[in-house]
C-alpha positions in Angstrom: 179.6 98.2 56.8 176.7 100.3 55.6 174.5 101.7 58.4 171.1 103.1 57.6 169.6 106.1 59.3 172.2 106.8 62.0 175.8 106.1 63.2 176.3 105.0 66.8 179.0 105.8 69.3 181.1 102.8 70.2 180.8 102.9 74.0 178.0 105.1 75.3 174.8 104.1 73.5 172.4 101.9 75.4 170.6 99.0 73.6 167.7 96.7 74.3 167.6 93.1 73.2 167.4 92.6 69.4 164.0 92.2 67.7 164.9 90.7 64.3 167.4 87.9 63.8 170.3 88.3 61.5 174.0 87.8 60.8 177.0 88.9 63.0 178.0 92.6 62.4 181.5 94.0 62.3 183.3 92.5 65.3 185.1 95.7 66.1 181.9 97.6 67.2 181.0 97.0 70.8 177.8 98.5 72.4 176.7 97.5 75.9 174.8 95.4 76.6 174.1 94.0 73.2 176.6 93.3 70.4 174.9 94.7 67.1 174.3 92.2 64.3 173.6 92.6 60.6 169.9 92.2 59.9 168.7 93.0 63.4 166.7 96.1 64.6 167.7 97.7 67.9 166.2 100.5 70.1 168.8 102.9 71.4 168.4 105.6 73.9 169.6 108.9 72.4 171.7 111.0 74.8 173.1 114.3 73.4 176.9 114.5 73.1 177.1 110.7 73.5 175.5 109.2 70.4 176.2 110.4 66.8 172.7 111.3 66.0 171.0 114.5 64.6 170.6 117.3 67.2 166.9 117.6 66.1 166.1 114.4 68.0 164.9 115.2 71.5 167.1 114.0 74.4 166.1 110.7 76.1 164.3 109.5 72.9 164.3 105.8 72.0 165.4 105.4 68.3 165.2 102.3 66.1 168.3 101.6 64.0 168.7 98.9 61.4 172.2 97.4 60.4 172.3 96.4 56.7 174.9 94.0 55.3 177.5 95.6 53.1 177.1 94.5 49.5 180.4 93.8 47.8 180.3 94.1 44.1 183.0 91.9 42.3 185.1 93.7 39.8 184.0 93.3 36.2 185.7 90.5 34.1 187.8 92.0 31.4 188.3 89.9 28.3 190.8 90.8 25.5 190.7 89.2 22.0 194.1 89.1 20.5 194.4 88.7 16.7 196.8 86.2 15.3 198.8 89.1 13.8 199.8 90.2 17.3 201.8 87.1 18.0 205.5 86.8 17.3 206.6 84.3 14.8 209.9 82.6 14.1 210.4 80.2 11.1 206.6 80.1 10.7 205.1 79.1 7.4 202.6 81.9 6.9 200.6 84.5 8.8 198.7 87.4 7.2 195.5 88.5 5.6 193.1 86.0 4.0 189.9 86.2 2.0 188.6 83.0 3.5 185.3 83.4 5.4 185.1 82.8 9.1 188.6 84.0 10.3 188.7 86.7 13.0 189.6 90.0 11.4 190.3 88.1 8.2 193.7 86.9 9.4 195.2 83.5 9.4 198.4 81.9 10.8 199.4 78.3 10.0 202.6 76.2 10.0 204.0 72.8 10.4 207.3 74.2 11.7 208.7 77.1 13.7 207.2 78.8 16.7 204.6 81.4 17.6 204.7 83.2 21.0 202.8 85.8 22.9 203.3 87.6 26.3 200.2 88.6 28.2 198.8 89.5 31.6 195.7 87.7 32.9 194.2 84.7 34.6 193.1 82.6 31.6 194.1 82.0 28.1 192.2 80.4 25.2 193.5 79.7 21.7 191.1 79.4 18.7 192.0 78.1 15.4 190.7 75.7 12.7 190.5 72.0 13.2 190.7 69.6 10.2 191.5 65.9 9.9 194.5 66.7 7.7 195.9 69.0 10.4 198.6 68.1 12.9 199.6 68.7 16.6 201.8 71.2 18.5 203.6 71.4 21.8 202.3 74.4 23.7 204.2 75.8 26.7 203.0 78.4 29.2 205.6 80.1 31.4 208.0 77.4 30.1 205.7 74.6 31.3 204.4 72.1 28.7 200.6 71.8 28.6 199.4 68.2 28.8 195.9 67.0 27.8 194.1 63.7 28.1 194.3 61.4 25.1 192.6 58.0 24.5 194.8 55.3 23.1 193.4 51.9 22.5 190.6 52.7 24.9 193.0 53.8 27.6 193.1 57.5 28.8 196.6 58.9 29.1 198.2 62.3 29.2 200.0 63.8 26.2 201.9 67.0 25.5 200.6 67.0 21.9 197.8 69.6 21.5 195.8 68.4 18.5 194.3 70.3 15.6 193.5 66.9 13.9 189.8 66.8 14.5 186.6 67.3 12.5 186.7 70.5 10.5 185.5 73.5 12.5 186.2 77.2 12.5 186.6 78.8 14.9 187.5 75.9 17.2 188.7 76.1 20.7 192.1 74.4 20.6 193.2 74.7 24.2 192.5 76.8 27.4 194.4 77.2 30.6 193.5 79.0 33.9 196.5 80.7 35.4 197.4 82.7 38.6 196.9 86.5 38.0 200.0 88.1 36.6 202.4 88.1 33.6 202.6 85.0 31.4 204.0 83.8 28.1 202.7 81.2 25.7 204.6 79.4 22.9 203.1 77.2 20.2 205.5 74.8 18.5 204.2 72.5 15.6 205.4 68.9 15.9 205.9 68.5 12.1 203.0 66.1 11.7 200.8 68.6 9.9 199.8 72.2 10.0 198.4 73.9 13.0 196.4 77.1 12.8 196.0 80.2 14.9 193.0 82.5 14.5 193.0 84.5 17.8 193.7 84.3 21.5 191.2 85.2 24.3 192.8 86.6 27.4 190.8 86.9 30.6 192.2 89.6 32.9 
């Protein structure tokens, strides 16, 4: 709690009734006869050696003190962009530099087989790649749990474990995202063999 002007002793300062309404102050502070509250102004009688006030204030002086709410600043959100070259590949078709326009850091990773994996620490992961009607699907696991997404089949929405890159051509395209508990995680992308899937970069929210 931030206190403007003065700090008060817990047991010996005297107070009159509050003059401005406000919210409840820290519950551990007790001043008789009024419990101080955030956003209120009080008049306290200053008595030397009993209230923590400057000695320059004359004894038996009434002093106004205002309690201001503590402002809590949330920690900044840290976002890390991970290039496709940072992933670990096994039996993957191709990953490396490309002269094609649009790819993050001019790198590209695509395959219809094998696996791509990455270990990270954070609260959210997003994968960006390139969608195309000639592309395929992949099974994505995070912390050994398969991601499922909604899919419409014959007008009926159902869940599927096939993450699709088979959409209208776009680069970069958000392929999937997942919010996670804070901590260490792992992601694995395994193509299903029905066409290539592409990886451009990952975005990790710390």
